[in-house]
Structures are given as C-alpha cells and as structure tokens.
N, C-alpha and C positions, 0 to 999 in steps of 0.2 A: 126470944126468935128461934124455932125451929127450923132446920137447914135440912131439904128434900134429899136421899139416902142418894148417893152418885157409885159410880160405875165403881168408884174402887171401894165403897164399902159391898154393892152386892155379891159384884165377883166372888169376894173371900166368901163373903154369906153361901153362897151357892152351892160352892167345891166343900165346905164340909157338910149342908147338904145332903149334898149328894155320896162324901161320905157315909156321911153317918147313918144314911141309905140302904148300901152298901155292903153296913157291916148287922145290918138289921138280916136282910135278905139276900143272904151273896146267891152268886155266882150259880154254884152248884145246884139250887132248887132251879135258875131257870134252866140249867141245862137238862137236869130230868123232868119236868115240866115239857120240852121241848121236845123228847126224849116218848114221852109220852101220849104229847098229841101227835107224834109225826103219823102214829099208828105201827111202830114193826110188833113185831109178837112175841112175846120173851118166849122163848125156848133155852130153856134149865141144859147146858149145854153137860149133859149125864150119862151112864151108860144108854141109856133107852131111845134116847133118840136116832136116827139111823140117817145116813147121809143122806142116799135118800131126800126123806126129810127139809136136811140144811139144802139140796141144793133146789129143791119148790122155795124155798124160803127165796134165796138170796136170786130164781128166776121171775117168782113174782115181782121181788122190789126194784131190780134188773129192770122190766115190763114197764110197774109206777116213775120210777125214775127217767125211760127213756121217754116215756107219754111227757112227764113235765118238762120235760128241756124241749115241747117238740112243742110247747105248749108258748113255754117264755121264747123261742126263736119266733115264731110267728109276730105273738107280743111284742118282738123285738122290729122287726120285722116292717109291721105297722107303723112303729113307734118314727123311725129311719122314714119310712116313708111321706110319715105327715111333715116330719121337721124338713124335709127337700122344697116342700114350698114354700113359697113368702107368705108370713101370715101380714097381718092386718100391726100389726108395730114394728115388720120391719120394713115397712113402706111409706108408717107417718114417721118412721126415724131414719129414713135415705131421701124423703123431702127436708125435713126439717137439717139433715148434712148441709145438702144445700144451698138453703136459707142460709144458710152460718154462712158455711162458703162465699156469697153473695155478700152481707150483711158487714163482716172482713175487709173483701174487694173495695164496699161502696165506702166503707169503714177507710183506708188505706187513700181510699178519691181524693176524699173532703181533706182529710189532713192535709195534703199535696195543696190543694186548691187552695186551703186559708194561708202558707207557707207561699205562695204564690203572688195571695192577691197587699199581703205585706209589703214586699216589695216594692 
C-alpha cells in the first residue's frame, strides 16, 4: 500500500528543488534583469561623459524616485484609512467572542447546578 507524501518528505524535496533552481538561474541574473527593467540609462564612465550629463541623469532619477515615493505614501495612507474601519470579519469575530463568553458562563452555571442537585 502506498503512503501519501507527508510534510517530512515534501519539505526536504522543496528545499532541494529551490537549491537546484538557484544553481540553474543564479541571483546575478535577477539583478541584471531588474537593473535593465528599471530603465536606468547606461552611461559609460569615460572621458566623453561630462559632469552636466551625470547631474542631469541624477536629477531625473531623483525626480522619478520622489514621484514613486509619493505614490507609495498615498497608497499607504489609503490602506491605513481602510484598515481603521472595522470590516464584517471584525464584527462577526466580536459577536462570536461575546457568544463564546456567554457559553462559558452558561457552562459554569450548569455545572454548579448539577453539583447542588446531587446533594
């Protein structure tokens, strides 16, 4: 009879698979892909590049970064505002907690009544 795979066998296999994938596709490839996808311009640091070109590039990158940060801050503010309001999940959890407390109280009272009736 075949036994199903347990967590003890799946976990080491997943680690081996991830290690194997890291060996095939190293992290340096990820960083090269990320650098090319960011859209930075490749300016060779040579004698042909002037300081004004570098300053212009840095200024554009700073503007892009600050614009991205403003968008991220706006998204975070919107998420914080959304999280401040209780959702249906919180309301149901609160009602369930209260009913659970009443249930524990009823259990304690019923056990007390059984002990009194035995005497």
